C-alpha positions in Angstrom: 66.9 -15.2 -48.8 64.0 -17.3 -50.1 63.6 -19.2 -53.3 61.4 -18.2 -56.2 60.3 -20.5 -59.1 63.3 -22.3 -60.7 66.8 -22.3 -59.3 67.2 -18.6 -58.9 66.9 -17.4 -55.3 65.0 -14.2 -54.4 67.6 -11.5 -53.9 67.6 -8.3 -52.0 69.5 -6.0 -54.4 71.1 -2.6 -54.0 71.3 -0.7 -57.3 73.5 2.4 -57.5 72.8 4.0 -60.9 72.4 7.7 -61.8 70.9 7.0 -65.2 67.1 6.7 -64.6 66.6 4.8 -67.9 69.2 2.2 -67.1 68.0 1.9 -63.5 64.3 1.4 -64.5 65.4 -1.2 -67.1 67.4 -3.1 -64.5 64.6 -2.8 -61.9 62.0 -4.1 -64.3 64.0 -7.1 -65.2 64.9 -8.0 -61.6 61.5 -7.3 -60.1 60.0 -9.4 -62.8 61.9 -12.4 -61.3 60.7 -11.6 -57.8 63.9 -9.8 -56.6 63.6 -6.9 -54.3 65.5 -3.8 -55.6 66.5 -0.6 -53.7 67.7 2.1 -56.0 70.2 4.8 -55.1 70.9 7.5 -57.7 74.2 8.7 -56.2 77.1 7.3 -54.2 76.2 9.6 -51.3 72.7 8.3 -51.2 74.0 4.8 -51.1 76.5 5.4 -48.3 74.0 7.3 -46.3 71.2 4.8 -46.4 73.0 1.4 -46.5 74.5 0.7 -43.1 73.9 -3.1 -42.7 74.7 -6.3 -44.5 71.2 -7.2 -45.5 71.7 -7.0 -49.2 72.4 -10.1 -51.2 73.8 -8.3 -54.3 75.3 -4.9 -55.2 74.9 -3.5 -58.7 77.2 -0.4 -59.0 77.6 2.0 -61.8 81.3 2.9 -62.5 80.8 6.6 -63.2 78.5 8.4 -60.7 78.0 12.1 -60.4 79.7 12.2 -56.9 81.9 9.1 -56.8 82.9 5.9 -58.7 81.8 2.3 -58.4 85.4 1.4 -57.6 85.2 3.7 -54.6 82.0 2.1 -53.4 83.5 -1.4 -53.7 86.2 -0.4 -51.1 83.5 1.2 -48.9 81.4 -1.9 -49.0 84.4 -4.1 -48.0 85.4 -1.8 -45.1 82.0 -0.8 -43.8 79.7 -3.7 -44.5 82.2 -6.6 -44.4 81.7 -7.7 -48.1 79.0 -10.2 -47.4 77.4 -10.1 -50.9 78.6 -10.3 -54.6 79.3 -7.1 -56.5 78.7 -6.3 -60.2 80.0 -3.2 -61.8 78.1 -1.5 -64.7 80.2 0.7 -67.0 80.1 2.4 -70.4 83.8 1.7 -70.6 84.8 -1.6 -72.2 88.6 -1.3 -72.0 90.5 -4.1 -70.4 92.3 -1.9 -67.9 89.0 -0.9 -66.1 87.8 -4.5 -66.1 91.0 -5.6 -64.4 90.9 -2.7 -61.9 87.3 -3.6 -61.0 87.9 -7.3 -60.5 91.1 -6.6 -58.6 89.2 -4.3 -56.2 86.8 -7.1 -55.5 84.0 -7.0 -58.1 82.6 -10.4 -59.0 81.6 -9.3 -62.5 81.8 -6.4 -65.0 79.0 -5.6 -67.4 79.2 -3.0 -70.2 76.3 -0.7 -70.7 73.7 -0.5 -72.2 72.9 -3.7 -70.5 70.5 -6.3 -72.0 68.0 -7.4 -69.3 68.5 -11.0 -70.3 72.3 -10.7 -69.9 71.9 -9.0 -66.6 69.6 -11.7 -65.3 71.9 -14.5 -66.6 75.0 -12.9 -64.9 73.1 -12.6 -61.6 71.9 -16.2 -61.8 75.5 -17.4 -62.4 76.8 -15.4 -59.4 74.0 -16.6 -57.1 75.0 -20.2 -57.9 78.6 -19.8 -56.8 79.0 -21.5 -53.5 82.4 -20.1 -52.6 82.9 -16.3 -52.5 86.0 -14.7 -53.9 88.8 -14.0 -51.5 88.5 -10.6 -50.0 91.3 -8.2 -50.9 93.6 -7.0 -48.2 92.1 -4.1 -46.3 95.2 -2.1 -45.8 96.4 1.4 -46.9 100.0 2.6 -46.7 101.0 6.2 -47.3 104.4 7.3 -46.3 104.9 6.6 -42.6 101.2 5.8 -42.1 99.7 2.3 -42.3 95.9 1.7 -41.9 94.6 -1.8 -41.2 90.9 -2.0 -42.0 90.4 -5.4 -40.4 91.8 -4.4 -37.0 91.0 -0.7 -37.4 94.4 0.2 -36.3 96.6 3.1 -37.5 100.4 3.2 -37.1 102.8 6.1 -37.7 106.4 5.0 -38.2 105.4 1.6 -36.7 103.9 3.2 -33.6 100.2 2.7 -32.9 98.1 5.8 -32.9 94.8 5.6 -30.9 91.8 6.9 -32.8 88.1 7.0 -32.0 85.9 4.9 -34.4 84.7 7.9 -36.4 88.2 9.3 -36.5 89.5 6.0 -38.0 86.7 6.1 -40.6 87.5 9.7 -41.5 91.3 9.0 -41.8 90.7 6.0 -43.9 88.4 7.9 -46.3 90.9 10.8 -46.6 93.8 8.5 -47.4 91.8 6.3 -49.7 91.0 9.5 -51.7 94.3 11.4 -51.3 94.6 14.4 -53.5 90.9 14.3 -54.4 88.6 17.1 -53.4 85.9 15.6 -51.2 82.6 17.4 -50.6 81.5 17.7 -47.0 78.3 15.8 -47.9 80.3 12.9 -49.3 82.5 12.7 -46.2 79.5 12.9 -43.9 77.7 10.1 -45.8 80.8 7.9 -45.9 81.7 8.3 -42.2 78.4 9.0 -40.4 75.8 7.7 -42.8 72.2 8.4 -41.8 73.4 9.3 -38.3 74.7 12.6 -39.5 76.0 14.9 -36.7 73.6 17.6 -35.6 76.5 20.1 -35.3 78.0 21.6 -38.4 81.3 21.7 -36.5 81.5 18.0 -35.8 83.5 17.3 -39.1 85.9 20.1 -38.4 86.4 18.9 -34.8 87.2 15.4 -36.0 89.6 16.8 -38.7 91.4 18.8 -36.1 91.7 15.7 -33.9 93.1 13.4 -36.6 95.6 16.1 -37.8 96.9 16.5 -34.3 97.0 12.8 -33.4 98.7 11.7 -36.7 101.0 14.8 -36.8 100.2 15.4 -40.5 102.3 18.6 -40.7 105.4 17.0 -39.3 105.2 14.1 -41.8 104.4 16.0 -45.0 100.6 16.0 -45.2 97.9 18.7 -45.2 94.2 18.8 -45.2 93.3 21.7 -47.4 89.9 23.5 -46.9 88.6 24.5 -50.2 86.0 27.3 -49.5 82.4 26.1 -50.0 83.7 23.0 -51.8 85.2 20.6 -49.3 88.5 19.1 -48.2 91.6 17.5 -49.8 94.3 15.5 -48.2 97.6 16.2 -50.0 101.3 15.8 -49.7 103.4 18.9 -48.8 106.8 19.6 -47.5 107.3 18.5 -43.9 106.7 21.4 -41.5 104.0 23.0 -43.7 100.8 23.9 -41.8 98.5 20.9 -41.7 95.4 22.9 -42.6 95.0 25.5 -45.3 
């Protein structure tokens, strides 16, 4: 990160925004100050292309066609290690969403349409902060399962379950979005990124492996296969088939 004129450092910014008009307005303002901006119109594009911690700032739209900014905050924490500030854009101005975004780890919340001058001022304020906010706990607990994102360990009833790296990422994403239909493309982007598997059966093979290792059926979980749509992790009565 190098300095431009004045006190504002030159930033490498990841912008996730599906509205082209909003994206172009933000990019014009930021590039006018010498910042480097990479634009991703969907959450899948972002998760597929961004696989390192080289960005200095993340600007995330709340409502994307394939995901939510709040989802991407969690993905950034787990996958990139949360090494840069995060700002959420949103057309919603209710307090509940602001609180949710900040609790998830966002550093700021800006209501759209965004004034370029306000955006620049907010970014300048964030870049001057010397101490980052405390990172939220990277743990998920669902029934008998506990996932620790920092150690990448999964336990079932307190007993450790050994998973391969991609299996852990897959299980985390399924539990993080329990009861939500996940498209194959979204799962592949979140778990494999740009290194997407060459075999169409790789995802199915990993799903079979995690169902077996975590004993989903015995503990009341099932991965439903929605034909031509995707997959959904959901609660069922124990003993129900783990795949439908």
